[in-house]
Backbone atoms as SQL, in Angstrom:
CREATE TABLE atoms (id INTEGER PRIMARY KEY, chain TEXT, resi INTEGER, resn TEXT, atom TEXT, x REAL, y REAL, z REAL);
INSERT INTO atoms VALUES
  (1, 'A', 1, 'MET', 'N', -47.661, -132.764, 7.963),
  (2, 'A', 1, 'MET', 'CA', -47.066, -132.500, 6.874),
  (3, 'A', 1, 'MET', 'C', -47.271, -134.005, 6.319),
  (4, 'A', 2, 'GLN', 'N', -47.149, -134.207, 5.447),
  (5, 'A', 2, 'GLN', 'CA', -47.094, -135.853, 4.937),
  (6, 'A', 2, 'GLN', 'C', -45.957, -135.974, 3.324),
  (7, 'A', 3, 'ILE', 'N', -45.666, -137.050, 3.557),
  (8, 'A', 3, 'ILE', 'CA', -44.425, -137.799, 2.473),
  (9, 'A', 3, 'ILE', 'C', -45.082, -138.785, 1.451),
  (10, 'A', 4, 'SER', 'N', -45.607, -138.549, 0.301),
  (11, 'A', 4, 'SER', 'CA', -46.420, -138.729, -0.606),
  (12, 'A', 4, 'SER', 'C', -45.413, -140.188, -0.853),
  (13, 'A', 5, 'PRO', 'N', -46.196, -141.635, -1.075),
  (14, 'A', 5, 'PRO', 'CA', -45.680, -143.128, -1.332),
  (15, 'A', 5, 'PRO', 'C', -45.056, -142.828, -2.494),
  (16, 'A', 6, 'ILE', 'N', -45.134, -142.190, -3.408),
  (17, 'A', 6, 'ILE', 'CA', -43.858, -142.093, -4.811),
  (18, 'A', 6, 'ILE', 'C', -42.934, -140.979, -4.208),
  (19, 'A', 7, 'ALA', 'N', -42.869, -140.287, -3.409),
  (20, 'A', 7, 'ALA', 'CA', -42.098, -139.060, -3.335),
  (21, 'A', 7, 'ALA', 'C', -40.394, -139.603, -3.566),
  (22, 'A', 8, 'PHE', 'N', -40.104, -140.539, -3.307),
  (23, 'A', 8, 'PHE', 'CA', -38.836, -141.018, -3.565),
  (24, 'A', 8, 'PHE', 'C', -38.662, -142.360, -4.437),
  (25, 'A', 9, 'ALA', 'N', -39.833, -142.636, -5.451),
  (26, 'A', 9, 'ALA', 'CA', -39.664, -143.632, -6.566),
  (27, 'A', 9, 'ALA', 'C', -38.781, -143.283, -7.019),
  (28, 'A', 10, 'ARG', 'N', -37.953, -144.214, -7.424),
  (29, 'A', 10, 'ARG', 'CA', -36.917, -144.840, -8.247),
  (30, 'A', 10, 'ARG', 'C', -35.771, -143.802, -7.994),
  (31, 'A', 11, 'ASN', 'N', -35.170, -143.570, -7.199),
  (32, 'A', 11, 'ASN', 'CA', -34.223, -142.830, -6.586),
  (33, 'A', 11, 'ASN', 'C', -33.087, -143.542, -5.709),
  (34, 'A', 12, 'PHE', 'N', -32.681, -144.428, -6.240),
  (35, 'A', 12, 'PHE', 'CA', -31.884, -145.319, -5.628),
  (36, 'A', 12, 'PHE', 'C', -30.538, -145.114, -5.747),
  (37, 'A', 13, 'ASP', 'N', -30.312, -143.552, -6.145),
  (38, 'A', 13, 'ASP', 'CA', -28.620, -143.483, -5.818),
  (39, 'A', 13, 'ASP', 'C', -28.618, -142.306, -4.815),
  (40, 'A', 14, 'LEU', 'N', -30.146, -142.106, -3.925),
  (41, 'A', 14, 'LEU', 'CA', -29.680, -141.541, -2.390),
  (42, 'A', 14, 'LEU', 'C', -28.849, -142.211, -1.405),
  (43, 'A', 15, 'GLU', 'N', -27.871, -141.012, -1.345),
  (44, 'A', 15, 'GLU', 'CA', -26.886, -141.465, -0.286),
  (45, 'A', 15, 'GLU', 'C', -27.662, -141.416, 1.052),
  (46, 'A', 16, 'SER', 'N', -28.488, -140.436, 1.255),
  (47, 'A', 16, 'SER', 'CA', -28.662, -140.169, 2.369),
  (48, 'A', 16, 'SER', 'C', -30.466, -138.881, 2.403),
  (49, 'A', 17, 'ILE', 'N', -30.722, -139.222, 3.774),
  (50, 'A', 17, 'ILE', 'CA', -31.734, -138.671, 3.326),
  (51, 'A', 17, 'ILE', 'C', -32.048, -137.489, 4.595),
  (52, 'A', 18, 'THR', 'N', -32.275, -136.034, 4.404),
  (53, 'A', 18, 'THR', 'CA', -31.971, -135.492, 5.759),
  (54, 'A', 18, 'THR', 'C', -33.427, -134.489, 5.874),
  (55, 'A', 19, 'ILE', 'N', -34.069, -134.708, 7.045),
  (56, 'A', 19, 'ILE', 'CA', -35.558, -134.333, 7.404),
  (57, 'A', 19, 'ILE', 'C', -35.238, -133.106, 8.270),
  (58, 'A', 20, 'TYR', 'N', -35.930, -131.830, 8.307),
  (59, 'A', 20, 'TYR', 'CA', -35.263, -130.480, 9.224),
  (60, 'A', 20, 'TYR', 'C', -36.761, -130.675, 10.066),
  (61, 'A', 21, 'ALA', 'N', -38.006, -131.213, 9.849),
  (62, 'A', 21, 'ALA', 'CA', -39.377, -131.028, 10.740),
  (63, 'A', 21, 'ALA', 'C', -39.058, -131.688, 11.804),
  (64, 'A', 22, 'THR', 'N', -38.979, -131.020, 13.124),
  (65, 'A', 22, 'THR', 'CA', -39.277, -131.475, 14.191),
  (66, 'A', 22, 'THR', 'C', -40.051, -132.610, 14.421),
  (67, 'A', 23, 'ASN', 'N', -41.455, -132.346, 13.662),
  (68, 'A', 23, 'ASN', 'CA', -42.711, -133.720, 14.123),
  (69, 'A', 23, 'ASN', 'C', -42.277, -134.539, 13.074),
  (70, 'A', 24, 'PRO', 'N', -42.461, -135.942, 13.515),
  (71, 'A', 24, 'PRO', 'CA', -42.064, -137.101, 12.033),
  (72, 'A', 24, 'PRO', 'C', -43.772, -136.263, 11.143),
  (73, 'A', 25, 'PRO', 'N', -43.307, -136.518, 9.823),
  (74, 'A', 25, 'PRO', 'CA', -44.311, -136.232, 8.938),
  (75, 'A', 25, 'PRO', 'C', -44.958, -137.624, 8.726),
  (76, 'A', 26, 'VAL', 'N', -46.542, -137.365, 8.147),
  (77, 'A', 26, 'VAL', 'CA', -47.308, -138.629, 8.021),
  (78, 'A', 26, 'VAL', 'C', -45.995, -139.406, 6.558),
  (79, 'A', 27, 'LEU', 'N', -46.187, -140.786, 6.892),
  (80, 'A', 27, 'LEU', 'CA', -45.904, -141.328, 5.748),
  (81, 'A', 27, 'LEU', 'C', -46.969, -142.074, 4.626),
  (82, 'A', 28, 'GLY', 'N', -46.750, -142.122, 3.590),
  (83, 'A', 28, 'GLY', 'CA', -47.800, -142.470, 2.919),
  (84, 'A', 28, 'GLY', 'C', -48.796, -141.945, 3.029),
  (85, 'A', 29, 'TYR', 'N', -50.126, -142.401, 2.344),
  (86, 'A', 29, 'TYR', 'CA', -51.125, -141.938, 2.387),
  (87, 'A', 29, 'TYR', 'C', -52.088, -141.220, 3.629),
  (88, 'A', 30, 'ASN', 'N', -52.591, -140.452, 3.348),
  (89, 'A', 30, 'ASN', 'CA', -52.590, -139.780, 4.852),
  (90, 'A', 30, 'ASN', 'C', -54.281, -140.021, 4.583),
  (91, 'A', 31, 'ASN', 'N', -54.300, -141.450, 5.443),
  (92, 'A', 31, 'ASN', 'CA', -55.919, -141.831, 5.490),
  (93, 'A', 31, 'ASN', 'C', -55.716, -143.166, 6.847),
  (94, 'A', 32, 'GLY', 'N', -54.405, -142.602, 7.927),
  (95, 'A', 32, 'GLY', 'CA', -54.401, -143.297, 8.526),
  (96, 'A', 32, 'GLY', 'C', -54.180, -144.960, 8.310),
  (97, 'A', 33, 'GLU', 'N', -54.096, -145.304, 7.434),
  (98, 'A', 33, 'GLU', 'CA', -53.769, -146.942, 6.772),
  (99, 'A', 33, 'GLU', 'C', -52.142, -147.314, 6.652),
  (100, 'A', 34, 'HIS', 'N', -51.754, -147.703, 7.476),
  (101, 'A', 34, 'HIS', 'CA', -50.304, -148.166, 7.402),
  (102, 'A', 34, 'HIS', 'C', -50.032, -149.471, 7.169),
  (103, 'A', 35, 'SER', 'N', -50.892, -150.515, 6.189),
  (104, 'A', 35, 'SER', 'CA', -51.140, -151.820, 6.031),
  (105, 'A', 35, 'SER', 'C', -50.280, -152.560, 5.439),
  (106, 'A', 36, 'SER', 'N', -48.772, -151.867, 4.448),
  (107, 'A', 36, 'SER', 'CA', -48.602, -152.191, 4.348),
  (108, 'A', 36, 'SER', 'C', -47.130, -151.763, 3.948),
  (109, 'A', 37, 'ALA', 'N', -45.905, -152.168, 3.496),
  (110, 'A', 37, 'ALA', 'CA', -44.688, -151.396, 3.268),
  (111, 'A', 37, 'ALA', 'C', -44.836, -150.765, 1.907),
  (112, 'A', 38, 'GLY', 'N', -45.625, -151.096, 1.078),
  (113, 'A', 38, 'GLY', 'CA', -45.807, -150.218, 0.113),
  (114, 'A', 38, 'GLY', 'C', -46.280, -148.945, 0.263),
  (115, 'A', 39, 'ASN', 'N', -46.773, -148.810, 1.152),
  (116, 'A', 39, 'ASN', 'CA', -47.467, -147.182, 1.909),
  (117, 'A', 39, 'ASN', 'C', -46.354, -146.396, 2.162),
  (118, 'A', 40, 'TYR', 'N', -45.240, -147.242, 2.008),
  (119, 'A', 40, 'TYR', 'CA', -44.394, -146.047, 2.573),
  (120, 'A', 40, 'TYR', 'C', -43.274, -145.803, 2.117),
  (121, 'A', 41, 'PRO', 'N', -42.760, -144.333, 1.502),
  (122, 'A', 41, 'PRO', 'CA', -41.860, -143.986, 0.885),
  (123, 'A', 41, 'PRO', 'C', -40.505, -144.139, 0.384),
  (124, 'A', 42, 'LEU', 'N', -40.548, -144.497, 1.757),
  (125, 'A', 42, 'LEU', 'CA', -38.819, -144.547, 2.471),
  (126, 'A', 42, 'LEU', 'C', -38.192, -146.454, 2.384),
  (127, 'A', 43, 'TYR', 'N', -38.950, -146.774, 2.755),
  (128, 'A', 43, 'TYR', 'CA', -38.874, -148.222, 2.607),
  (129, 'A', 43, 'TYR', 'C', -37.675, -148.786, 1.515),
  (130, 'A', 44, 'GLU', 'N', -38.308, -148.612, 0.133),
  (131, 'A', 44, 'GLU', 'CA', -37.303, -149.150, -1.148),
  (132, 'A', 44, 'GLU', 'C', -36.313, -148.190, -0.992),
  (133, 'A', 45, 'ILE', 'N', -35.657, -147.652, -0.673),
  (134, 'A', 45, 'ILE', 'CA', -34.304, -146.981, -0.188),
  (135, 'A', 45, 'ILE', 'C', -33.530, -147.386, 1.560),
  (136, 'A', 46, 'SER', 'N', -33.813, -148.952, 1.308),
  (137, 'A', 46, 'SER', 'CA', -33.636, -149.343, 2.890),
  (138, 'A', 46, 'SER', 'C', -31.990, -149.062, 3.510),
  (139, 'A', 47, 'GLU', 'N', -31.163, -148.918, 2.675),
  (140, 'A', 47, 'GLU', 'CA', -29.799, -148.885, 3.331),
  (141, 'A', 47, 'GLU', 'C', -29.672, -146.977, 3.877),
  (142, 'A', 48, 'CYS', 'N', -30.296, -146.080, 3.012),
  (143, 'A', 48, 'CYS', 'CA', -30.255, -144.961, 3.041),
  (144, 'A', 48, 'CYS', 'C', -30.341, -144.566, 4.664),
  (145, 'A', 49, 'PRO', 'N', -29.019, -143.782, 5.366),
  (146, 'A', 49, 'PRO', 'CA', -29.697, -143.201, 6.524),
  (147, 'A', 49, 'PRO', 'C', -30.582, -142.127, 6.321),
  (148, 'A', 50, 'ILE', 'N', -31.460, -141.808, 7.400),
  (149, 'A', 50, 'ILE', 'CA', -32.146, -140.804, 7.909),
  (150, 'A', 50, 'ILE', 'C', -31.728, -139.832, 8.625),
  (151, 'A', 51, 'TYR', 'N', -31.441, -138.561, 8.331),
  (152, 'A', 51, 'TYR', 'CA', -31.243, -137.732, 9.511),
  (153, 'A', 51, 'TYR', 'C', -32.540, -136.633, 9.774),
  (154, 'A', 52, 'VAL', 'N', -32.337, -136.336, 10.950),
  (155, 'A', 52, 'VAL', 'CA', -33.324, -135.757, 12.095),
  (156, 'A', 52, 'VAL', 'C', -33.107, -134.653, 13.068),
  (157, 'A', 53, 'PRO', 'N', -33.816, -133.587, 13.078),
  (158, 'A', 53, 'PRO', 'CA', -33.472, -132.454, 14.505),
  (159, 'A', 53, 'PRO', 'C', -32.788, -133.574, 15.698),
  (160, 'A', 54, 'ALA', 'N', -31.857, -133.476, 15.858),
  (161, 'A', 54, 'ALA', 'CA', -31.402, -134.470, 17.374),
  (162, 'A', 54, 'ALA', 'C', -32.654, -134.631, 18.344),
  (163, 'A', 55, 'GLY', 'N', -33.145, -132.966, 18.443),
  (164, 'A', 55, 'GLY', 'CA', -33.909, -133.303, 19.822),
  (165, 'A', 55, 'GLY', 'C', -34.834, -134.199, 19.622),
  (166, 'A', 56, 'SER', 'N', -35.394, -134.648, 18.037),
  (167, 'A', 56, 'SER', 'CA', -36.121, -135.516, 17.675),
  (168, 'A', 56, 'SER', 'C', -36.197, -136.799, 17.353),
  (169, 'A', 57, 'VAL', 'N', -34.963, -137.043, 17.365),
  (170, 'A', 57, 'VAL', 'CA', -34.523, -138.316, 17.093),
  (171, 'A', 57, 'VAL', 'C', -35.649, -139.925, 17.520),
  (172, 'A', 58, 'GLU', 'N', -35.475, -139.395, 18.713),
  (173, 'A', 58, 'GLU', 'CA', -36.127, -140.709, 19.397),
  (174, 'A', 58, 'GLU', 'C', -38.114, -140.595, 19.256),
  (175, 'A', 59, 'THR', 'N', -38.473, -138.967, 18.518),
  (176, 'A', 59, 'THR', 'CA', -40.018, -138.943, 18.328),
  (177, 'A', 59, 'THR', 'C', -40.003, -139.841, 16.902),
  (178, 'A', 60, 'TYR', 'N', -38.784, -139.516, 16.647),
  (179, 'A', 60, 'TYR', 'CA', -39.114, -140.159, 14.670),
  (180, 'A', 60, 'TYR', 'C', -38.642, -142.131, 15.065),
  (181, 'A', 61, 'LYS', 'N', -38.261, -142.190, 15.846),
  (182, 'A', 61, 'LYS', 'CA', -38.677, -143.259, 15.991),
  (183, 'A', 61, 'LYS', 'C', -39.061, -144.293, 16.854),
  (184, 'A', 62, 'ALA', 'N', -39.909, -143.665, 17.283),
  (185, 'A', 62, 'ALA', 'CA', -41.209, -144.609, 18.005),
  (186, 'A', 62, 'ALA', 'C', -42.580, -144.078, 17.122),
  (187, 'A', 63, 'ALA', 'N', -42.370, -143.182, 16.064),
  (188, 'A', 63, 'ALA', 'CA', -43.681, -142.758, 15.196),
  (189, 'A', 63, 'ALA', 'C', -44.103, -143.363, 14.070),
  (190, 'A', 64, 'ASP', 'N', -45.434, -143.729, 13.937),
  (191, 'A', 64, 'ASP', 'CA', -45.883, -144.796, 12.777),
  (192, 'A', 64, 'ASP', 'C', -45.327, -144.985, 11.481),
  (193, 'A', 65, 'GLY', 'N', -44.830, -145.551, 11.070),
  (194, 'A', 65, 'GLY', 'CA', -44.243, -145.303, 9.517),
  (195, 'A', 65, 'GLY', 'C', -42.991, -145.646, 9.737),
  (196, 'A', 66, 'TRP', 'N', -42.393, -144.527, 10.785),
  (197, 'A', 66, 'TRP', 'CA', -41.023, -144.602, 10.967),
  (198, 'A', 66, 'TRP', 'C', -40.330, -145.537, 11.754),
  (199, 'A', 67, 'LYS', 'N', -40.951, -146.251, 12.894),
  (200, 'A', 67, 'LYS', 'CA', -40.451, -147.254, 14.010),
  (201, 'A', 67, 'LYS', 'C', -39.984, -148.355, 13.016),
  (202, 'A', 68, 'GLU', 'N', -40.538, -148.492, 12.203),
  (203, 'A', 68, 'GLU', 'CA', -39.916, -149.436, 10.989),
  (204, 'A', 68, 'GLU', 'C', -38.157, -149.571, 10.806),
  (205, 'A', 69, 'MET', 'N', -38.079, -148.284, 10.582),
  (206, 'A', 69, 'MET', 'CA', -36.782, -147.517, 10.029),
  (207, 'A', 69, 'MET', 'C', -35.760, -146.975, 11.261),
  (208, 'A', 70, 'ALA', 'N', -36.340, -147.440, 12.223),
  (209, 'A', 70, 'ALA', 'CA', -35.405, -146.638, 13.672),
  (210, 'A', 70, 'ALA', 'C', -33.960, -147.072, 13.559),
  (211, 'A', 71, 'ASP', 'N', -33.530, -148.387, 13.046),
  (212, 'A', 71, 'ASP', 'CA', -31.825, -148.370, 13.140),
  (213, 'A', 71, 'ASP', 'C', -31.312, -147.760, 12.047),
  (214, 'A', 72, 'ARG', 'N', -32.101, -146.663, 11.196),
  (215, 'A', 72, 'ARG', 'CA', -31.360, -145.610, 10.247),
  (216, 'A', 72, 'ARG', 'C', -31.377, -144.321, 10.665),
  (217, 'A', 73, 'ILE', 'N', -31.813, -144.260, 11.716),
  (218, 'A', 73, 'ILE', 'CA', -32.058, -142.524, 11.811),
  (219, 'A', 73, 'ILE', 'C', -31.423, -142.139, 12.882),
  (220, 'A', 74, 'TYR', 'N', -30.844, -141.096, 12.562),
  (221, 'A', 74, 'TYR', 'CA', -29.616, -140.610, 13.035),
  (222, 'A', 74, 'TYR', 'C', -30.157, -139.150, 13.522),
  (223, 'A', 75, 'ALA', 'N', -29.375, -138.420, 14.414),
  (224, 'A', 75, 'ALA', 'CA', -29.145, -137.062, 14.299),
  (225, 'A', 75, 'ALA', 'C', -28.571, -136.375, 13.449),
  (226, 'A', 76, 'ILE', 'N', -29.088, -134.886, 13.218),
  (227, 'A', 76, 'ILE', 'CA', -28.352, -133.943, 11.972),
  (228, 'A', 76, 'ILE', 'C', -27.608, -133.435, 13.454),
  (229, 'A', 77, 'THR', 'N', -25.816, -133.640, 12.151),
  (230, 'A', 77, 'THR', 'CA', -24.880, -132.502, 13.541),
  (231, 'A', 77, 'THR', 'C', -24.206, -131.838, 12.056),
  (232, 'A', 78, 'MET', 'N', -23.301, -131.000, 12.928),
  (233, 'A', 78, 'MET', 'CA', -22.798, -130.005, 11.979),
  (234, 'A', 78, 'MET', 'C', -21.988, -130.456, 11.383),
  (235, 'A', 79, 'ASN', 'N', -21.074, -131.202, 11.517),
  (236, 'A', 79, 'ASN', 'CA', -20.293, -131.821, 10.963),
  (237, 'A', 79, 'ASN', 'C', -19.851, -132.045, 9.109),
  (238, 'A', 80, 'THR', 'N', -21.306, -132.271, 9.046),
  (239, 'A', 80, 'THR', 'CA', -21.488, -132.131, 6.926),
  (240, 'A', 80, 'THR', 'C', -22.440, -131.993, 6.474),
  (241, 'A', 81, 'GLY', 'N', -23.554, -131.079, 7.063),
  (242, 'A', 81, 'GLY', 'CA', -23.888, -130.262, 6.693),
  (243, 'A', 81, 'GLY', 'C', -25.299, -131.130, 6.687),
  (244, 'A', 82, 'GLY', 'N', -25.193, -132.300, 6.523),
  (245, 'A', 82, 'GLY', 'CA', -26.226, -133.226, 6.063),
  (246, 'A', 82, 'GLY', 'C', -26.754, -133.957, 6.924),
  (247, 'A', 83, 'GLY', 'N', -25.415, -134.526, 8.019),
  (248, 'A', 83, 'GLY', 'CA', -25.619, -135.466, 8.989),
  (249, 'A', 83, 'GLY', 'C', -24.228, -136.504, 9.388),
  (250, 'A', 84, 'THR', 'N', -24.394, -137.456, 10.489),
  (251, 'A', 84, 'THR', 'CA', -23.460, -138.502, 10.382),
  (252, 'A', 84, 'THR', 'C', -23.919, -138.825, 11.426),
  (253, 'A', 85, 'THR', 'N', -23.043, -140.339, 11.681),
  (254, 'A', 85, 'THR', 'CA', -23.630, -141.153, 12.827),
  (255, 'A', 85, 'THR', 'C', -23.111, -141.384, 13.841),
  (256, 'A', 86, 'ASP', 'N', -22.155, -140.408, 13.990),
  (257, 'A', 86, 'ASP', 'CA', -21.156, -139.473, 15.214),
  (258, 'A', 86, 'ASP', 'C', -22.202, -139.515, 16.442);
């Protein structure tokens, strides 16, 4: 699975992103090159928390492209449907 570099272009009003994939999707172009922040579709949404399956949080935080955003990756919980930082 891959998230395109333009997937979230100009979506500045997003309050959070929830990803249900247990394995982190490839961010940016699927060519193995992640040489600049411009290749990552989630960098523009710098304050937006990212919610992933609880058992995958550490996997996302260690994955290429995702580790740069580790401080805003949280587990999905049942409290809000989308997740909380609790």
